[in-house]
C-alpha positions as CSV (number, residue, x, y, z in Angstrom):
1,M,13.8,49.8,-39.6
2,A,13.8,50.1,-35.6
3,V,9.9,49.9,-35.4
4,Y,10.5,46.3,-37.1
5,S,13.2,45.6,-35.0
6,I,11.6,46.9,-31.7
7,G,8.2,44.8,-32.8
8,K,9.6,42.1,-33.5
9,E,11.5,41.8,-30.0
10,L,8.2,42.4,-28.7
11,A,6.8,39.6,-30.6
12,A,9.6,37.5,-29.1
13,V,8.9,39.0,-25.2
14,Q,5.4,37.7,-25.7
15,S,6.3,34.7,-26.9
16,Q,8.4,33.5,-24.3
17,E,5.8,35.0,-21.7
18,A,3.1,32.3,-23.5
19,A,5.4,29.6,-23.5
20,G,6.5,30.0,-19.7
21,T,3.1,30.2,-19.2
22,K,2.7,27.2,-20.5
23,L,5.3,25.7,-18.8
24,Q,3.9,26.7,-15.4
25,E,0.0,24.9,-16.6
26,Q,1.8,21.5,-17.7
27,V,4.4,21.3,-14.0
28,A,1.6,22.4,-12.0
29,R,-0.4,19.8,-13.9
30,L,2.1,17.5,-13.5
31,Y,2.0,18.8,-9.6
32,E,-1.2,18.2,-9.1
33,E,-1.4,14.4,-10.5
34,A,2.3,13.2,-8.7
35,R,2.8,14.7,-6.3
36,G,0.9,12.2,-3.4
37,D,3.1,9.8,-4.8
38,V,6.4,11.3,-4.5
39,Y,5.7,12.5,-1.1
40,R,4.7,8.6,-0.1
41,Y,7.8,7.5,-1.6
42,L,10.2,9.7,0.2
43,L,7.5,9.5,3.5
44,T,9.4,5.4,2.6
45,L,13.1,6.6,2.4
46,G,12.7,7.4,6.1
47,I,12.0,11.1,5.8
48,R,10.1,12.2,8.3
49,P,7.1,14.5,6.9
50,P,7.3,17.4,6.8
51,Q,11.0,17.2,5.6
52,A,8.7,15.2,2.6
53,Q,6.5,17.7,2.1
54,E,8.8,20.6,1.4
55,A,10.9,17.8,-0.8
56,A,8.4,16.6,-2.5
57,Q,7.6,20.4,-3.5
58,E,11.6,20.9,-4.4
59,V,11.5,18.5,-6.9
60,F,8.6,19.9,-8.7
61,V,10.6,23.8,-8.7
62,R,13.4,21.5,-10.2
63,L,11.7,20.1,-12.8
64,Y,10.3,23.8,-13.7
65,A,13.7,24.9,-13.6
66,T,15.4,22.7,-15.7
67,L,12.8,22.9,-17.7
68,Q,13.2,26.3,-18.9
69,K,16.2,26.5,-19.2
70,G,15.6,24.6,-22.1
71,E,16.2,21.3,-21.4
72,T,14.5,17.6,-22.9
73,I,12.5,15.5,-20.7
74,R,11.6,12.6,-22.0
75,N,9.8,10.8,-19.2
76,P,9.0,13.4,-16.5
77,R,7.2,10.9,-14.6
78,A,10.8,8.6,-14.3
79,W,12.7,12.0,-13.9
80,I,10.7,13.3,-10.8
81,F,10.5,10.0,-9.0
82,R,14.7,10.0,-9.6
83,V,14.8,13.6,-8.3
84,A,13.0,12.6,-5.2
85,H,15.3,9.0,-4.9
86,N,18.3,11.5,-4.9
87,H,17.1,14.3,-2.8
88,G,15.6,11.7,-0.3
89,L,18.5,10.2,0.3
90,K,20.2,14.1,1.1
91,I,17.9,14.6,3.6
92,R,18.0,10.9,5.2
93,A,21.4,11.7,5.6
94,R,20.9,15.1,7.2
95,Q,18.9,13.5,9.3
96,D,19.6,13.2,13.4
97,S,17.7,9.7,12.9
98,E,15.4,7.7,11.5
99,L,12.3,6.9,13.6
100,P,11.5,3.6,14.3
101,F,8.8,2.0,13.1
102,D,5.4,2.2,16.1
103,P,2.8,-0.1,16.6
104,E,0.7,1.6,18.6
105,L,1.0,5.1,16.5
106,D,-0.1,2.8,13.4
107,A,-2.7,0.8,15.3
108,R,-4.4,3.9,15.4
109,F,-5.6,4.4,11.6
110,L,-7.2,0.8,11.6
111,P,-10.2,0.8,11.6
112,R,-12.1,-0.4,15.1
113,V,-13.3,-3.7,15.6
114,A,-15.5,-4.8,18.0
115,D,-14.2,-8.0,18.5
116,P,-11.4,-7.1,20.3
117,E,-9.5,-10.8,19.5
118,K,-9.4,-9.3,16.1
119,E,-8.3,-6.3,16.8
120,L,-4.8,-7.5,17.9
121,A,-4.6,-10.2,15.4
122,E,-5.0,-7.5,12.7
123,R,-2.3,-5.5,15.0
124,E,-0.1,-8.4,15.3
125,R,-1.2,-9.8,11.5
126,L,0.5,-5.7,10.9
127,M,3.5,-5.5,12.7
128,R,4.7,-9.0,10.9
129,F,3.7,-7.6,7.8
130,N,6.5,-4.5,8.7
131,R,9.1,-6.6,9.5
132,A,8.5,-8.0,6.7
133,I,9.0,-5.1,4.8
134,E,12.2,-3.7,7.0
135,N,13.9,-7.1,5.9
136,L,13.7,-6.2,2.2
137,S,16.8,-5.4,1.3
138,E,16.6,-1.2,0.9
139,Q,16.4,-2.0,-3.2
140,Q,14.3,-3.9,-2.6
141,R,12.0,-2.2,-0.7
142,R,12.3,0.8,-2.8
143,C,12.0,-0.6,-6.3
144,L,8.1,-2.0,-4.4
145,S,7.4,0.9,-3.3
146,L,7.6,2.8,-6.8
147,R,6.2,-0.1,-8.1
148,M,3.4,0.0,-6.0
149,E,2.9,3.6,-7.6
150,G,2.1,3.2,-10.0
151,L,5.8,3.3,-11.8
152,R,6.6,1.0,-14.8
153,Y,9.9,-1.2,-14.4
154,P,12.1,1.0,-16.8
155,E,10.3,4.0,-14.9
156,I,11.3,2.5,-11.5
157,G,14.8,1.6,-13.2
158,A,15.2,5.6,-14.5
159,A,14.7,6.4,-10.5
160,L,17.1,4.3,-8.8
161,G,19.6,4.3,-11.3
162,I,19.2,0.8,-12.6
163,S,18.4,-1.6,-15.9
164,A,14.6,-2.7,-16.0
165,S,15.8,-6.2,-15.9
166,A,17.3,-5.3,-12.7
167,V,14.3,-3.9,-11.6
168,G,12.5,-6.9,-12.4
169,E,14.5,-8.8,-10.0
170,F,14.9,-7.0,-6.7
171,L,10.7,-7.2,-7.4
172,R,11.1,-11.4,-7.8
173,R,13.0,-11.6,-4.3
174,A,10.6,-9.4,-2.7
175,V,7.7,-10.9,-3.8
176,E,9.3,-14.2,-3.0
177,R,10.2,-13.3,0.4
178,L,6.9,-11.8,1.3
179,R,4.9,-14.7,-0.3
180,R,7.5,-17.3,2.4
181,V,7.0,-15.2,5.1
182,R,2.9,-15.1,4.1
183,A,3.4,-18.9,4.3
184,E,5.1,-19.4,7.0
185,W,2.2,-16.6,9.0
186,E,-0.1,-19.1,8.0
187,G,1.1,-22.6,9.3
188,S,2.0,-21.4,12.8
């Protein structure tokens, strides 16, 4: 009887190890698919790049720990962005100050154009666009950023703790405001 009991326990341990390996593989696959999106989203919250990299990794560690506890996550991508959002806000609150937009630094990433006049016009367009984005409400910027990362309205809502219809309204207002700004640029 003791041999049977030990055999059962050994089988249970092997089953748990196999499940743990499968869980690690699933989280690793999700990490590979979504880490860049999470990192970019954290940057849009105003988190500095080194902290954003660490925070993105922390989000996936939390995912693994949550799944290892046996909790069910219906929509892992939305869950990841919700955790990233909350964790990112805590990090941002601890940061000394946010780095202001630096058009010169941003311009270094633009392709060089042979025509200095065109290059100047492109820099001006980029600066206007960044100012327009900065003038959106924080919720509008967050919704827009997550939508640009490919999340659907329900996923954005789950990540931000708002309804999908509220996401739609924030996005509608953001797009409307950006269209007005664009029309003003083209008119001047």
